[in-house]
N, C-alpha and C positions, 0 to 999 in steps of 0.2 A: 313127741319121741327124742330121747336125750340121745345127744351128738347127731341128730341127724342136720340137714342143710335145708333150709327152706328157701324159694324162688320169690321175688318179688317183682315184677312188673311195672313201668310205669309209663306213662305220657310226658315227657317234657318237651318243653319249646323253649326257641333261641331266637334272639334277633337276629334277622337275617343280618342286619349291617351292625358289624361290633360281636354278636357270635356269644354275647351274654345268656346265662342263662334266666329266662323270665321266671319259670313255672314249672310243677309236675304236679302229677296227679295218678295216685295207685289206681291200677286195675285190676279188676277182680283176677282170677287165676285163671289164664287161657290155654286151653288146649296146646299141644303142640300141632294139632291138623289144625286149630284156628292159624295159626302163626304161620304153617304152610300155606293156607289159601293167602293169607295176607302178603308174605316174602319168599313163594315158592321154597321146593324143599334145599336147606342148604347142605349140602355134603362135608363142609369142614365145619359145621355148627350146628348137627344135627337136635340140641337141646335149646338151641336162638339164645345163647349168652350173650352174644356182640350186640351193640346197636344197631338198629336197623333204620332209616331214615321212611316217614309216613307220607305219603304225596297225596294228592286231590282221588287217584284212584281206589285208596286205600279207606279214604272216606265214611262211605257207605258201612263197610265192616266192620268199623270202628266203632258207628254209632250203635251197634248192640250191644258195645260194653260199657260208653259213658256218655254223657251229656257235657259236651264241649263244642263249642264256637271256633272251628278251624278259621284262619286268617293265614293265607302260604305270603301273601305280598307283604308281609309284615314279620313272620316267624317262620323256623325249618321246625319240623317237629321230628321227632325219634322216639322209639319203644327202648326202654334199656330194662337192663336187668342185675339185680343186686339178690347175691346168696346171704341170706344170714343164718349164722351156726345158731341149733335151739341149743344150751347147754346143758 
């Protein structure tokens, strides 16, 4: 659809020491209800445009959408959101 915006969410991980971006994986389209399950209702960000930290409690719900081995001792994980314009 011309002029529309598509949201792409990704799992990003950074070194705990140095905070360098190590990798990212594009996620399949996630329903807002799934994001609410992961991070709770966000009154100030209802469409989850901000970055959200993923912790050990989120892993079981994340595994439904991606195959990734989490290592929380080495990396910090976040869900990011990027808006892409369909011209």
